[in-house]
N, C-alpha and C positions, 0 to 999 in steps of 0.2 A: 733417645738421645741419651748418652752417657753424661753425667755431670762430672767434670774433671776434678779430682782431688789432688792429684799430683802436681808438684810444682814443674814448670818448664825448665827454668834455671838456664836458658840458652847462653847468657853471657857468661855463666859459670862453665859451662861445657866449652865455650870458646877460649876462656882465660886458662883453664887447666889442662885441657886435652887437645886444644886447638881444633875443634870440630864441634857440630852440634846435631842433634837427631833431627830427621825430617818429621813433618807433620803426621805422616803415616806411622812412623815408629813411635812418636809420642802417644798416639791413639792406642797402639798396640800394648805399650806398657801401661796406660791407664786401664785398659781391659783387663790385663794381667794382675795388676795391683788389685782391683775390685774382685777378681775371682779368686786371688789367694786369701783375701779378708774374709770372704764368704766361705771358703774351704775350712778356714781357721776355726770355724764354728763346730766343724765335725771332728777335726784332728788338728794338732799343734804343728803347723807347717813352719811357722817363724814367730820368734817373739818381736820382730820389728814390724810393727803395724802402723806407726804414726807417718804421715805422707812424706815429711822431711826426712825422717829417719830411714824410710823406705827407699827414698830417691838417693840418698848419700850411701848407705850401708849395702844396698842391693844393686841399684842400677849403676851409679857413679863407680863404685868400687869394683863391680866386675868388669866395667870397661877400661878402667884405669890400669888393669894388669895387662891389656893387650897392646904391647909396644910393637908398631908395624915396622919399626926399624930392625927388629929382631925376629918378628913373625910375619912371614909373607902369606897373606889370605887372598891374594889375587886370584888364585887357581883354586880348583875344587879340592877341598881338604876334608878328613876325617878328624874330628875332635871328640875327646871324652871329658865329661866333668864328673870327677871321683867323689862321691859323697855329696852329691847335689842338694839334698834336703829339699828345699822348697823350689829348687830349679836355678840356683845361683852359684856361680856366674855364668853357667850355660846358655839359659834362656836369652838374657840380654845380649850376650855375645852372637848368639844364632840370630837375633832379631837385626843386629848390624851388619852382619856378614852372611848373606844368603848363600854364597858358595861354600860355606862350612856346614858340613853334616855333623851335628852334635849329638852324641849319645849320653843321656843323664842317667849316671849309675848311683844306685842307692840299694841298701840292704834291706830297707823298711818298706815292706810290700803296701801297706796302707797309705803311705805317702806317695809312692810311684802311682798307685791305682788313681789318686786324686789329680797327681800331675797329667796323667794320661787324659783325664777327663778335660782338664783345662787346655792342654795342647790341641786336642780334637776341637774343642769348642772355639778357639782362637785361631785354629788352622795354622799352626806353627808346622810348616811341612818339612823343614829341615832340622827338626828335633825328634828323637825317639828315646825311649827309656829302657833300661836294663836292670833288672833285680839281681843282686848278688853282693858279696864280699870281694873287695879288690884282691885279696889273697888267692880266692879262688878263680876268679874271672882272669886274673893275670897269668893262670897256668893252663887256660883252655886255648887251644890252636887258633880257634876262630877269632879270638881277641888279642892274643899276645902279639906284640910287635906288628900291630895293625894301624895304629893311629898316628896322625901328624902332629897333633897337639893334645896335652893333657893339662887340664885345669884342675886344681885342688885347693880348697879353702877350709880352714877350721876343722881338719880332721885328725891332725896329731902333730907330733915334733916335725921339723924339717927332715930328719933322717927317715922317719916312718913314712911321711909323704912321698919322699923320693923312692922308697922301696915299693909303694903302692903304684907309682906313675911310671917308672923307667921300663918295666917289663912290657907295658902296653904300648910303647912307642916303637915306630919304625926307627931305624938308623937315620939320623939326620932331624928327627923330630923333636919338638920343644915342650918340655914341662915348665908350667908356671906355678910356683908356689906362692900362695897369698898369705901374708903373715902380718900379724898385728904388732909383733914384737921382734926385734932382731938386735943382736949384739955381734960386733966384729969379730969376738972369740968363737962365736958359733960357726963362722965360716971354715975354720980348721977341721972341726968335727964333721960338718956337712961334706966337705971336700973329699974326705976318705971315703964316706959312705957313697958319694956319687961315683967315684972311681970304682969301686967295688961292683957297682951296677951298670958300668958301661957308659958313664956320662962325663960331662964336663960343665962346670959353672961357667957361663959366659956373661952374666951380667947380674948386678943386684941394684935395685933402684928403690930409693926412699922417696915417698912423696907425702904432703900434708893433705888431709882431707878438707875439702872447701867449707864445710859448715862447722864441725866440731873441731877442727884443727888439731887432729890426732895424726900419728905417723903410720903410714901403711909401707910395708916393704914387700916387693915383688922379686922373687928369685927366678931366674931363668936358667934352666939346664937343658944342654943338648945332648942327644943320644948320638955317641960316637962308635960305639961298638956293641956287639950282640950281648944281651943280659944273661949271665949264667942261669941255667935251668932250676937251679935251687932257690931262685928268688922268683916272686916274692915266696916267703916261707909260709907255712900253715897259719891258719886263722889265729889271731892273737898273740902270736910270737913276735912280729914286729914291734907291737906296743910294749910287750913285756920286756924284750931284749933288742933294743935298737942297735942297728949296725954302728 
């Protein structure tokens, strides 16, 4: 029997996201948490290890970005979590939406190997992993313009994240940029980048985190036309020279 370490916080789920996880989902997250803490002894998957921090910064934060008024996950869709790290936001989202097939993309082989072990052990059947840099993956026919949903968190500036995400999306697909800091003046710069990549900013949502009371921003970008083949640019260029 697993000793529960994570808080349930069902009232907070209801108050903030108007929803709460099932008992089965809570059990799955508890197993996930304990597996990640155990794996952290071998490789630094995440610095966020305290139960309440893990709940807020990994579980709550991951799901706060999924606005079902903007993203329709009723049918079978393909999603990609770019720069997944320890599996966030991709794994919590896959837990809640079994119709969503989530690819967890990261360039760090050791992290992906550990995530594969965790996914197999916990039987996350709608998650799979992919090793590579988004600049390379975005130019491969098998992956380019394949996904309905792209999630990207803590990978780079908004412009860089957009260049990573939009080439991977189908026309009509949605990219969600998870941001910790955002200023209204940033929207003008990002708007220009988004248009170059065939997208359109459809919503920017600011929310307060329930425990630490910090501001999170979620930027929703819709792919409205084909992205030019010159994007994403070669490895390192988007970071060195953002659009």
